[in-house]
PDB file of N, H, CA, C and O in Angstrom:
ATOM      1  N   ILE A   1     -12.302  11.018  11.680  1.00  0.00           N
ATOM      2  CA  ILE A   1     -11.176  11.720  12.407  1.00  0.00           C
ATOM      3  C   ILE A   1     -10.786  11.238  13.617  1.00  0.00           C
ATOM      4  O   ILE A   1     -11.557  10.905  14.516  1.00  0.00           O
ATOM      5  N   ILE A   2      -9.375  11.189  13.656  1.00  0.00           N
ATOM      6  H   ILE A   2      -8.748  11.460  12.925  1.00  0.00           H
ATOM      7  CA  ILE A   2      -8.838  10.530  14.898  1.00  0.00           C
ATOM      8  C   ILE A   2      -8.400  11.566  15.711  1.00  0.00           C
ATOM      9  O   ILE A   2      -8.612  11.498  16.922  1.00  0.00           O
ATOM     10  N   ASP A   3      -7.770  12.600  15.184  1.00  0.00           N
ATOM     11  H   ASP A   3      -7.598  12.655  14.201  1.00  0.00           H
ATOM     12  CA  ASP A   3      -7.256  13.784  15.982  1.00  0.00           C
ATOM     13  C   ASP A   3      -7.059  14.895  15.162  1.00  0.00           C
ATOM     14  O   ASP A   3      -7.034  14.692  13.948  1.00  0.00           O
ATOM     15  N   LEU A   4      -6.912  16.052  15.592  1.00  0.00           N
ATOM     16  H   LEU A   4      -6.933  16.217  16.578  1.00  0.00           H
ATOM     17  CA  LEU A   4      -6.515  17.173  14.966  1.00  0.00           C
ATOM     18  C   LEU A   4      -5.420  17.709  15.623  1.00  0.00           C
ATOM     19  O   LEU A   4      -5.378  17.737  16.853  1.00  0.00           O
ATOM     20  N   ILE A   5      -4.374  18.212  14.802  1.00  0.00           N
ATOM     21  H   ILE A   5      -4.408  18.190  13.803  1.00  0.00           H
ATOM     22  CA  ILE A   5      -3.200  18.713  15.424  1.00  0.00           C
ATOM     23  C   ILE A   5      -3.078  19.936  14.843  1.00  0.00           C
ATOM     24  O   ILE A   5      -3.507  20.167  13.713  1.00  0.00           O
ATOM     25  N   ASP A   6      -2.369  20.964  15.719  1.00  0.00           N
ATOM     26  H   ASP A   6      -2.020  20.776  16.637  1.00  0.00           H
ATOM     27  CA  ASP A   6      -2.235  22.396  15.230  1.00  0.00           C
ATOM     28  C   ASP A   6      -0.610  22.518  15.527  1.00  0.00           C
ATOM     29  O   ASP A   6      -0.090  22.709  16.626  1.00  0.00           O
ATOM     30  N   ASP A   7       0.042  22.356  14.261  1.00  0.00           N
ATOM     31  H   ASP A   7      -0.381  22.200  13.369  1.00  0.00           H
ATOM     32  CA  ASP A   7       1.468  22.376  14.253  1.00  0.00           C
ATOM     33  C   ASP A   7       2.064  23.201  13.105  1.00  0.00           C
ATOM     34  O   ASP A   7       1.916  22.840  11.937  1.00  0.00           O
ATOM     35  N   ALA A   8       2.771  24.364  13.457  1.00  0.00           N
ATOM     36  H   ALA A   8       2.892  24.657  14.405  1.00  0.00           H
ATOM     37  CA  ALA A   8       3.487  25.195  12.481  1.00  0.00           C
ATOM     38  C   ALA A   8       4.508  24.689  11.574  1.00  0.00           C
ATOM     39  O   ALA A   8       4.806  25.200  10.495  1.00  0.00           O
ATOM     40  N   ASP A   9       5.143  23.397  12.215  1.00  0.00           N
ATOM     41  H   ASP A   9       4.901  22.982  13.092  1.00  0.00           H
ATOM     42  CA  ASP A   9       6.176  22.879  11.384  1.00  0.00           C
ATOM     43  C   ASP A   9       5.602  21.850  10.495  1.00  0.00           C
ATOM     44  O   ASP A   9       5.108  20.791  10.881  1.00  0.00           O
ATOM     45  N   GLU A  10       5.715  22.271   9.207  1.00  0.00           N
ATOM     46  H   GLU A  10       6.117  23.131   8.893  1.00  0.00           H
ATOM     47  CA  GLU A  10       5.120  21.158   8.038  1.00  0.00           C
ATOM     48  C   GLU A  10       6.122  20.327   7.400  1.00  0.00           C
ATOM     49  O   GLU A  10       5.818  19.852   6.306  1.00  0.00           O
ATOM     50  N   SER A  11       7.278  20.063   7.894  1.00  0.00           N
ATOM     51  H   SER A  11       7.525  20.449   8.783  1.00  0.00           H
ATOM     52  CA  SER A  11       8.174  19.347   7.405  1.00  0.00           C
ATOM     53  C   SER A  11       7.783  17.827   7.158  1.00  0.00           C
ATOM     54  O   SER A  11       6.933  17.405   7.943  1.00  0.00           O
ATOM     55  N   ALA A  12       8.179  17.065   6.352  1.00  0.00           N
ATOM     56  H   ALA A  12       8.870  17.407   5.714  1.00  0.00           H
ATOM     57  CA  ALA A  12       7.741  15.688   6.264  1.00  0.00           C
ATOM     58  C   ALA A  12       8.157  14.971   7.614  1.00  0.00           C
ATOM     59  O   ALA A  12       7.312  14.310   8.218  1.00  0.00           O
ATOM     60  N   THR A  13       9.506  15.099   8.114  1.00  0.00           N
ATOM     61  H   THR A  13      10.192  15.636   7.623  1.00  0.00           H
ATOM     62  CA  THR A  13       9.489  14.420   9.198  1.00  0.00           C
ATOM     63  C   THR A  13       8.627  14.743  10.195  1.00  0.00           C
ATOM     64  O   THR A  13       8.027  13.802  10.716  1.00  0.00           O
ATOM     65  N   ASN A  14       8.390  15.993  10.641  1.00  0.00           N
ATOM     66  H   ASN A  14       8.877  16.756  10.217  1.00  0.00           H
ATOM     67  CA  ASN A  14       7.394  16.296  11.875  1.00  0.00           C
ATOM     68  C   ASN A  14       6.155  15.799  11.511  1.00  0.00           C
ATOM     69  O   ASN A  14       5.544  15.249  12.427  1.00  0.00           O
ATOM     70  N   ILE A  15       5.651  15.836  10.504  1.00  0.00           N
ATOM     71  H   ILE A  15       6.147  16.283   9.760  1.00  0.00           H
ATOM     72  CA  ILE A  15       4.167  15.359  10.024  1.00  0.00           C
ATOM     73  C   ILE A  15       4.145  13.826  10.272  1.00  0.00           C
ATOM     74  O   ILE A  15       3.228  13.325  10.922  1.00  0.00           O
ATOM     75  N   PHE A  16       5.137  13.092   9.764  1.00  0.00           N
ATOM     76  H   PHE A  16       5.882  13.499   9.236  1.00  0.00           H
ATOM     77  CA  PHE A  16       5.232  11.708  10.045  1.00  0.00           C
ATOM     78  C   PHE A  16       5.133  11.370  11.538  1.00  0.00           C
ATOM     79  O   PHE A  16       4.288  10.583  11.964  1.00  0.00           O
ATOM     80  N   GLU A  17       6.048  12.010  12.335  1.00  0.00           N
ATOM     81  H   GLU A  17       6.734  12.649  11.989  1.00  0.00           H
ATOM     82  CA  GLU A  17       6.213  11.643  13.830  1.00  0.00           C
ATOM     83  C   GLU A  17       4.790  11.983  14.396  1.00  0.00           C
ATOM     84  O   GLU A  17       4.269  11.265  15.250  1.00  0.00           O
ATOM     85  N   ASN A  18       4.125  13.201  13.847  1.00  0.00           N
ATOM     86  H   ASN A  18       4.549  13.784  13.154  1.00  0.00           H
ATOM     87  CA  ASN A  18       2.735  13.431  14.333  1.00  0.00           C
ATOM     88  C   ASN A  18       2.016  12.341  14.080  1.00  0.00           C
ATOM     89  O   ASN A  18       1.359  11.858  15.002  1.00  0.00           O
ATOM     90  N   LEU A  19       2.002  11.814  12.943  1.00  0.00           N
ATOM     91  H   LEU A  19       2.536  12.206  12.194  1.00  0.00           H
ATOM     92  CA  LEU A  19       0.989  10.812  12.477  1.00  0.00           C
ATOM     93  C   LEU A  19       1.284   9.531  13.117  1.00  0.00           C
ATOM     94  O   LEU A  19       0.344   8.775  13.365  1.00  0.00           O
ATOM     95  N   MET A  20       2.627   9.161  13.446  1.00  0.00           N
ATOM     96  H   MET A  20       3.390   9.775  13.244  1.00  0.00           H
ATOM     97  CA  MET A  20       2.937   8.029  14.113  1.00  0.00           C
ATOM     98  C   MET A  20       2.393   8.072  15.624  1.00  0.00           C
ATOM     99  O   MET A  20       1.932   7.061  16.153  1.00  0.00           O
ATOM    100  N   THR A  21       2.475   9.266  16.262  1.00  0.00           N
ATOM    101  H   THR A  21       2.850  10.088  15.833  1.00  0.00           H
ATOM    102  CA  THR A  21       1.988   9.494  17.504  1.00  0.00           C
ATOM    103  C   THR A  21       0.536   9.300  17.767  1.00  0.00           C
ATOM    104  O   THR A  21       0.117   8.815  18.818  1.00  0.00           O
ATOM    105  N   VAL A  22      -0.322   9.746  16.649  1.00  0.00           N
ATOM    106  H   VAL A  22       0.019  10.140  15.796  1.00  0.00           H
ATOM    107  CA  VAL A  22      -1.756   9.697  16.578  1.00  0.00           C
ATOM    108  C   VAL A  22      -1.966   8.048  16.439  1.00  0.00           C
ATOM    109  O   VAL A  22      -2.640   7.451  17.279  1.00  0.00           O
ATOM    110  N   ILE A  23      -1.496   7.529  15.599  1.00  0.00           N
ATOM    111  H   ILE A  23      -0.949   8.014  14.918  1.00  0.00           H
ATOM    112  CA  ILE A  23      -1.542   6.107  15.358  1.00  0.00           C
ATOM    113  C   ILE A  23      -1.382   5.198  16.524  1.00  0.00           C
ATOM    114  O   ILE A  23      -2.179   4.315  16.839  1.00  0.00           O
ATOM    115  N   LYS A  24      -0.248   5.507  17.148  1.00  0.00           N
ATOM    116  H   LYS A  24       0.399   6.225  16.892  1.00  0.00           H
ATOM    117  CA  LYS A  24       0.005   4.747  18.287  1.00  0.00           C
ATOM    118  C   LYS A  24      -1.015   4.973  19.549  1.00  0.00           C
ATOM    119  O   LYS A  24      -1.442   4.049  20.242  1.00  0.00           O
ATOM    120  N   LYS A  25      -1.319   6.302  19.722  1.00  0.00           N
ATOM    121  H   LYS A  25      -0.972   7.052  19.159  1.00  0.00           H
ATOM    122  CA  LYS A  25      -2.281   6.775  20.840  1.00  0.00           C
ATOM    123  C   LYS A  25      -3.745   6.188  20.534  1.00  0.00           C
ATOM    124  O   LYS A  25      -4.524   5.944  21.455  1.00  0.00           O
ATOM    125  N   SER A  26      -4.001   6.021  19.477  1.00  0.00           N
ATOM    126  H   SER A  26      -3.368   6.219  18.729  1.00  0.00           H
ATOM    127  CA  SER A  26      -5.312   5.513  19.133  1.00  0.00           C
ATOM    128  C   SER A  26      -5.530   3.944  19.274  1.00  0.00           C
ATOM    129  O   SER A  26      -6.630   3.392  19.310  1.00  0.00           O
ATOM    130  N   GLY A  27      -4.425   3.392  19.339  1.00  0.00           N
ATOM    131  H   GLY A  27      -3.532   3.841  19.310  1.00  0.00           H
ATOM    132  CA  GLY A  27      -4.349   1.841  19.610  1.00  0.00           C
ATOM    133  C   GLY A  27      -4.662   1.052  18.184  1.00  0.00           C
ATOM    134  O   GLY A  27      -4.989  -0.134  18.229  1.00  0.00           O
ATOM    135  N   LEU A  28      -4.542   1.814  16.803  1.00  0.00           N
ATOM    136  H   LEU A  28      -4.276   2.777  16.767  1.00  0.00           H
ATOM    137  CA  LEU A  28      -4.533   1.390  15.749  1.00  0.00           C
ATOM    138  C   LEU A  28      -3.304   0.417  15.393  1.00  0.00           C
ATOM    139  O   LEU A  28      -2.195   0.779  15.785  1.00  0.00           O
ATOM    140  N   PRO A  29      -3.416  -0.839  14.654  1.00  0.00           N
ATOM    141  CA  PRO A  29      -2.344  -1.626  14.329  1.00  0.00           C
ATOM    142  C   PRO A  29      -1.449  -0.935  13.135  1.00  0.00           C
ATOM    143  O   PRO A  29      -1.807  -0.851  11.960  1.00  0.00           O
ATOM    144  N   PHE A  30      -0.289  -0.487  13.649  1.00  0.00           N
ATOM    145  H   PHE A  30       0.002  -0.555  14.603  1.00  0.00           H
ATOM    146  CA  PHE A  30       0.489   0.284  12.492  1.00  0.00           C
ATOM    147  C   PHE A  30       0.619  -0.836  11.267  1.00  0.00           C
ATOM    148  O   PHE A  30       0.399  -0.583  10.082  1.00  0.00           O
ATOM    149  N   ASN A  31       0.998  -2.045  11.770  1.00  0.00           N
ATOM    150  H   ASN A  31       1.177  -2.250  12.732  1.00  0.00           H
ATOM    151  CA  ASN A  31       0.970  -3.013  10.550  1.00  0.00           C
ATOM    152  C   ASN A  31      -0.061  -3.245   9.783  1.00  0.00           C
ATOM    153  O   ASN A  31       0.138  -3.964   8.804  1.00  0.00           O
ATOM    154  N   GLY A  32      -1.238  -2.779   9.985  1.00  0.00           N
ATOM    155  H   GLY A  32      -1.400  -2.195  10.781  1.00  0.00           H
ATOM    156  CA  GLY A  32      -2.471  -3.002   9.237  1.00  0.00           C
ATOM    157  C   GLY A  32      -2.764  -1.861   8.151  1.00  0.00           C
ATOM    158  O   GLY A  32      -3.751  -1.875   7.415  1.00  0.00           O
ATOM    159  N   LEU A  33      -1.644  -0.743   8.150  1.00  0.00           N
ATOM    160  H   LEU A  33      -0.842  -0.732   8.748  1.00  0.00           H
ATOM    161  CA  LEU A  33      -1.770   0.303   7.221  1.00  0.00           C
ATOM    162  C   LEU A  33      -1.391  -0.202   5.922  1.00  0.00           C
ATOM    163  O   LEU A  33      -0.256  -0.646   5.747  1.00  0.00           O
ATOM    164  N   THR A  34      -2.306  -0.168   4.938  1.00  0.00           N
ATOM    165  H   THR A  34      -3.228   0.192   5.081  1.00  0.00           H
ATOM    166  CA  THR A  34      -1.795  -0.602   3.649  1.00  0.00           C
ATOM    167  C   THR A  34      -1.731   0.518   2.492  1.00  0.00           C
ATOM    168  O   THR A  34      -1.286   0.284   1.368  1.00  0.00           O
ATOM    169  N   SER A  35      -2.212   1.709   2.892  1.00  0.00           N
ATOM    170  H   SER A  35      -2.573   1.899   3.805  1.00  0.00           H
ATOM    171  CA  SER A  35      -2.131   2.770   1.806  1.00  0.00           C
ATOM    172  C   SER A  35      -2.328   4.178   2.588  1.00  0.00           C
ATOM    173  O   SER A  35      -2.920   4.421   3.640  1.00  0.00           O
ATOM    174  N   ILE A  36      -1.620   5.011   1.697  1.00  0.00           N
ATOM    175  H   ILE A  36      -1.139   4.813   0.843  1.00  0.00           H
ATOM    176  CA  ILE A  36      -1.608   6.316   2.360  1.00  0.00           C
ATOM    177  C   ILE A  36      -2.045   7.311   1.029  1.00  0.00           C
ATOM    178  O   ILE A  36      -1.619   7.174  -0.118  1.00  0.00           O
ATOM    179  N   GLY A  37      -2.862   8.187   1.432  1.00  0.00           N
ATOM    180  H   GLY A  37      -3.207   8.299   2.364  1.00  0.00           H
ATOM    181  CA  GLY A  37      -3.414   9.066   0.295  1.00  0.00           C
ATOM    182  C   GLY A  37      -3.327  10.567   0.838  1.00  0.00           C
ATOM    183  O   GLY A  37      -3.465  10.845   2.029  1.00  0.00           O
ATOM    184  N   ALA A  38      -3.110  11.398  -0.060  1.00  0.00           N
ATOM    185  H   ALA A  38      -2.998  11.171  -1.028  1.00  0.00           H
ATOM    186  CA  ALA A  38      -2.831  12.870   0.382  1.00  0.00           C
ATOM    187  C   ALA A  38      -2.723  13.387  -0.845  1.00  0.00           C
ATOM    188  O   ALA A  38      -2.756  12.695  -1.862  1.00  0.00           O
ATOM    189  N   ASP A  39      -2.561  14.874  -0.828  1.00  0.00           N
ATOM    190  H   ASP A  39      -2.534  15.436  -0.002  1.00  0.00           H
ATOM    191  CA  ASP A  39      -2.615  15.862  -2.270  1.00  0.00           C
ATOM    192  C   ASP A  39      -1.147  15.711  -2.626  1.00  0.00           C
ATOM    193  O   ASP A  39      -0.289  15.443  -1.785  1.00  0.00           O
ATOM    194  N   ASN A  40      -0.953  15.858  -3.648  1.00  0.00           N
ATOM    195  H   ASN A  40      -1.650  16.075  -4.332  1.00  0.00           H
ATOM    196  CA  ASN A  40       0.155  15.558  -4.602  1.00  0.00           C
ATOM    197  C   ASN A  40       1.498  16.533  -4.303  1.00  0.00           C
ATOM    198  O   ASN A  40       2.338  16.588  -5.201  1.00  0.00           O
ATOM    199  N   THR A  41       1.709  17.251  -3.153  1.00  0.00           N
ATOM    200  H   THR A  41       1.027  17.206  -2.423  1.00  0.00           H
ATOM    201  CA  THR A  41       2.708  18.035  -2.863  1.00  0.00           C
ATOM    202  C   THR A  41       3.869  17.179  -2.448  1.00  0.00           C
ATOM    203  O   THR A  41       3.701  16.055  -1.975  1.00  0.00           O
ATOM    204  N   ASN A  42       5.240  17.811  -2.659  1.00  0.00           N
ATOM    205  H   ASN A  42       5.376  18.724  -3.043  1.00  0.00           H
ATOM    206  CA  ASN A  42       6.247  17.131  -2.519  1.00  0.00           C
ATOM    207  C   ASN A  42       6.453  16.649  -1.094  1.00  0.00           C
ATOM    208  O   ASN A  42       7.151  15.659  -0.875  1.00  0.00           O
ATOM    209  N   VAL A  43       5.823  17.372  -0.061  1.00  0.00           N
ATOM    210  H   VAL A  43       5.257  18.176  -0.239  1.00  0.00           H
ATOM    211  CA  VAL A  43       6.419  17.005   1.422  1.00  0.00           C
ATOM    212  C   VAL A  43       5.270  15.696   1.669  1.00  0.00           C
ATOM    213  O   VAL A  43       5.403  15.020   2.689  1.00  0.00           O
ATOM    214  N   ASN A  44       4.311  15.422   0.838  1.00  0.00           N
ATOM    215  H   ASN A  44       4.202  15.971   0.009  1.00  0.00           H
ATOM    216  CA  ASN A  44       3.191  14.492   1.021  1.00  0.00           C
ATOM    217  C   ASN A  44       3.835  13.087   0.325  1.00  0.00           C
ATOM    218  O   ASN A  44       4.041  12.059   0.970  1.00  0.00           O
ATOM    219  N   MET A  45       4.098  13.242  -1.046  1.00  0.00           N
ATOM    220  H   MET A  45       3.931  14.077  -1.570  1.00  0.00           H
ATOM    221  CA  MET A  45       4.181  12.328  -1.811  1.00  0.00           C
ATOM    222  C   MET A  45       5.494  12.249  -2.845  1.00  0.00           C
ATOM    223  O   MET A  45       5.570  11.394  -3.726  1.00  0.00           O
ATOM    224  N   GLY A  46       6.431  13.183  -2.628  1.00  0.00           N
ATOM    225  H   GLY A  46       6.370  13.878  -1.912  1.00  0.00           H
ATOM    226  CA  GLY A  46       7.908  13.245  -3.334  1.00  0.00           C
ATOM    227  C   GLY A  46       8.460  12.028  -3.362  1.00  0.00           C
ATOM    228  O   GLY A  46       8.115  11.164  -2.556  1.00  0.00           O
ATOM    229  N   ASN A  47       9.382  11.819  -4.293  1.00  0.00           N
ATOM    230  H   ASN A  47       9.662  12.521  -4.947  1.00  0.00           H
ATOM    231  CA  ASN A  47      10.243  10.516  -4.429  1.00  0.00           C
ATOM    232  C   ASN A  47      11.341  10.448  -3.400  1.00  0.00           C
ATOM    233  O   ASN A  47      11.746   9.379  -2.944  1.00  0.00           O
ATOM    234  N   ASN A  48      11.877  11.810  -2.999  1.00  0.00           N
ATOM    235  H   ASN A  48      11.547  12.678  -3.370  1.00  0.00           H
ATOM    236  CA  ASN A  48      13.041  11.528  -1.973  1.00  0.00           C
ATOM    237  C   ASN A  48      12.901  11.627  -0.658  1.00  0.00           C
ATOM    238  O   ASN A  48      13.279  10.647  -0.017  1.00  0.00           O
ATOM    239  N   HIS A  49      12.382  12.705   0.046  1.00  0.00           N
ATOM    240  H   HIS A  49      12.074  13.501  -0.474  1.00  0.00           H
ATOM    241  CA  HIS A  49      12.343  12.691   1.392  1.00  0.00           C
ATOM    242  C   HIS A  49      10.778  13.322   1.684  1.00  0.00           C
ATOM    243  O   HIS A  49      10.566  14.525   1.843  1.00  0.00           O
ATOM    244  N   SER A  50       9.669  12.197   1.723  1.00  0.00           N
ATOM    245  H   SER A  50       9.841  11.221   1.595  1.00  0.00           H
ATOM    246  CA  SER A  50       8.270  12.846   1.915  1.00  0.00           C
ATOM    247  C   SER A  50       7.626  11.932   3.050  1.00  0.00           C
ATOM    248  O   SER A  50       8.243  10.998   3.562  1.00  0.00           O
ATOM    249  N   ILE A  51       6.458  12.255   3.358  1.00  0.00           N
ATOM    250  H   ILE A  51       5.957  13.013   2.942  1.00  0.00           H
ATOM    251  CA  ILE A  51       5.715  11.486   4.367  1.00  0.00           C
ATOM    252  C   ILE A  51       5.694  10.029   3.746  1.00  0.00           C
ATOM    253  O   ILE A  51       6.136   9.097   4.418  1.00  0.00           O
ATOM    254  N   TYR A  52       5.224   9.832   2.564  1.00  0.00           N
ATOM    255  H   TYR A  52       4.865  10.589   2.018  1.00  0.00           H
ATOM    256  CA  TYR A  52       5.149   8.327   1.982  1.00  0.00           C
ATOM    257  C   TYR A  52       6.313   7.756   2.128  1.00  0.00           C
ATOM    258  O   TYR A  52       6.403   6.634   2.628  1.00  0.00           O
ATOM    259  N   LYS A  53       7.358   8.443   1.715  1.00  0.00           N
ATOM    260  H   LYS A  53       7.285   9.353   1.309  1.00  0.00           H
ATOM    261  CA  LYS A  53       8.690   7.540   1.818  1.00  0.00           C
ATOM    262  C   LYS A  53       9.094   7.078   3.033  1.00  0.00           C
ATOM    263  O   LYS A  53       9.685   6.003   3.141  1.00  0.00           O
ATOM    264  N   LEU A  54       8.727   8.071   4.346  1.00  0.00           N
ATOM    265  H   LEU A  54       8.247   8.944   4.258  1.00  0.00           H
ATOM    266  CA  LEU A  54       9.041   7.834   5.778  1.00  0.00           C
ATOM    267  C   LEU A  54       8.175   6.372   5.783  1.00  0.00           C
ATOM    268  O   LEU A  54       8.759   5.291   5.846  1.00  0.00           O
ATOM    269  N   PHE A  55       6.759   6.490   5.711  1.00  0.00           N
ATOM    270  H   PHE A  55       6.284   7.368   5.660  1.00  0.00           H
ATOM    271  CA  PHE A  55       6.053   5.459   5.858  1.00  0.00           C
ATOM    272  C   PHE A  55       6.485   3.998   4.944  1.00  0.00           C
ATOM    273  O   PHE A  55       6.368   2.840   5.346  1.00  0.00           O
ATOM    274  N   ASN A  56       6.894   4.358   3.904  1.00  0.00           N
ATOM    275  H   ASN A  56       6.988   5.299   3.578  1.00  0.00           H
ATOM    276  CA  ASN A  56       7.400   3.151   3.160  1.00  0.00           C
ATOM    277  C   ASN A  56       8.387   2.642   3.519  1.00  0.00           C
ATOM    278  O   ASN A  56       8.546   1.463   3.205  1.00  0.00           O
ATOM    279  N   ASN A  57       9.333   3.266   4.239  1.00  0.00           N
ATOM    280  H   ASN A  57       9.204   4.224   4.494  1.00  0.00           H
ATOM    281  CA  ASN A  57      10.550   2.789   4.961  1.00  0.00           C
ATOM    282  C   ASN A  57      10.197   1.787   6.194  1.00  0.00           C
ATOM    283  O   ASN A  57      11.021   0.964   6.593  1.00  0.00           O
ATOM    284  N   GLU A  58       9.024   1.915   6.710  1.00  0.00           N
ATOM    285  H   GLU A  58       8.355   2.584   6.387  1.00  0.00           H
ATOM    286  CA  GLU A  58       8.476   1.253   7.679  1.00  0.00           C
ATOM    287  C   GLU A  58       7.513   0.111   7.181  1.00  0.00           C
ATOM    288  O   GLU A  58       7.374  -0.855   7.930  1.00  0.00           O
ATOM    289  N   ILE A  59       6.958   0.131   6.199  1.00  0.00           N
ATOM    290  H   ILE A  59       7.072   0.916   5.590  1.00  0.00           H
ATOM    291  CA  ILE A  59       5.979  -0.829   5.703  1.00  0.00           C
ATOM    292  C   ILE A  59       6.295  -1.045   4.226  1.00  0.00           C
ATOM    293  O   ILE A  59       6.256  -0.112   3.423  1.00  0.00           O
ATOM    294  N   GLU A  60       6.589  -2.209   3.908  1.00  0.00           N
ATOM    295  H   GLU A  60       6.621  -2.967   4.560  1.00  0.00           H
ATOM    296  CA  GLU A  60       6.862  -2.538   2.415  1.00  0.00           C
ATOM    297  C   GLU A  60       5.601  -2.502   1.566  1.00  0.00           C
ATOM    298  O   GLU A  60       4.515  -2.722   2.101  1.00  0.00           O
ATOM    299  N   ASN A  61       5.688  -2.249   0.347  1.00  0.00           N
ATOM    300  H   ASN A  61       6.571  -2.070  -0.088  1.00  0.00           H
ATOM    301  CA  ASN A  61       4.620  -2.511  -0.570  1.00  0.00           C
ATOM    302  C   ASN A  61       3.470  -1.427   0.024  1.00  0.00           C
ATOM    303  O   ASN A  61       2.285  -1.705  -0.156  1.00  0.00           O
ATOM    304  N   LEU A  62       3.779  -0.383   0.623  1.00  0.00           N
ATOM    305  H   LEU A  62       4.742  -0.158   0.769  1.00  0.00           H
ATOM    306  CA  LEU A  62       2.777   0.600   0.762  1.00  0.00           C
ATOM    307  C   LEU A  62       2.240   1.191  -0.305  1.00  0.00           C
ATOM    308  O   LEU A  62       3.001   1.766  -1.082  1.00  0.00           O
ATOM    309  N   PHE A  63       0.781   1.168  -0.567  1.00  0.00           N
ATOM    310  H   PHE A  63       0.163   0.700   0.065  1.00  0.00           H
ATOM    311  CA  PHE A  63       0.200   1.702  -1.744  1.00  0.00           C
ATOM    312  C   PHE A  63       0.113   3.300  -1.571  1.00  0.00           C
ATOM    313  O   PHE A  63      -0.271   3.878  -0.555  1.00  0.00           O
ATOM    314  N   LYS A  64       0.542   3.889  -2.756  1.00  0.00           N
ATOM    315  H   LYS A  64       0.854   3.419  -3.582  1.00  0.00           H
ATOM    316  CA  LYS A  64       0.490   5.360  -2.833  1.00  0.00           C
ATOM    317  C   LYS A  64      -0.580   5.763  -3.647  1.00  0.00           C
ATOM    318  O   LYS A  64      -0.580   5.668  -4.874  1.00  0.00           O
ATOM    319  N   GLY A  65      -1.684   6.308  -2.817  1.00  0.00           N
ATOM    320  H   GLY A  65      -1.684   6.386  -1.820  1.00  0.00           H
ATOM    321  CA  GLY A  65      -2.746   6.960  -3.629  1.00  0.00           C
ATOM    322  C   GLY A  65      -2.647   8.546  -3.606  1.00  0.00           C
ATOM    323  O   GLY A  65      -2.610   9.308  -2.640  1.00  0.00           O
ATOM    324  N   LYS A  66      -2.615   8.816  -5.020  1.00  0.00           N
ATOM    325  H   LYS A  66      -2.645   8.197  -5.805  1.00  0.00           H
ATOM    326  CA  LYS A  66      -2.336  10.249  -5.220  1.00  0.00           C
ATOM    327  C   LYS A  66      -3.815  11.043  -5.327  1.00  0.00           C
ATOM    328  O   LYS A  66      -4.718  10.475  -5.942  1.00  0.00           O
ATOM    329  N   LEU A  67      -4.006  12.106  -4.840  1.00  0.00           N
ATOM    330  H   LEU A  67      -3.273  12.567  -4.341  1.00  0.00           H
ATOM    331  CA  LEU A  67      -5.210  13.134  -5.135  1.00  0.00           C
ATOM    332  C   LEU A  67      -4.771  14.248  -6.082  1.00  0.00           C
ATOM    333  O   LEU A  67      -3.933  15.093  -5.767  1.00  0.00           O
ATOM    334  N   SER A  68      -5.376  14.196  -7.232  1.00  0.00           N
ATOM    335  H   SER A  68      -6.057  13.509  -7.487  1.00  0.00           H
ATOM    336  CA  SER A  68      -4.872  15.236  -8.107  1.00  0.00           C
ATOM    337  C   SER A  68      -5.815  16.756  -8.183  1.00  0.00           C
ATOM    338  O   SER A  68      -5.442  17.679  -8.907  1.00  0.00           O
TER     339      SER A  68
END
């Protein structure tokens, strides 16, 4: 665990922004991210506007790991 965030706004955009902040704050190389895994809800892994899509816009060929 890198960080815990308490945030009532569970939109894809807000979660993505929080994740980006944590990644940058921790000093992890963003370009080293190769996969994202989360439960299968639309906000996490949906095809239109999801956390996965927001990351995939930044990182080509990002692997989508689905937890069922």
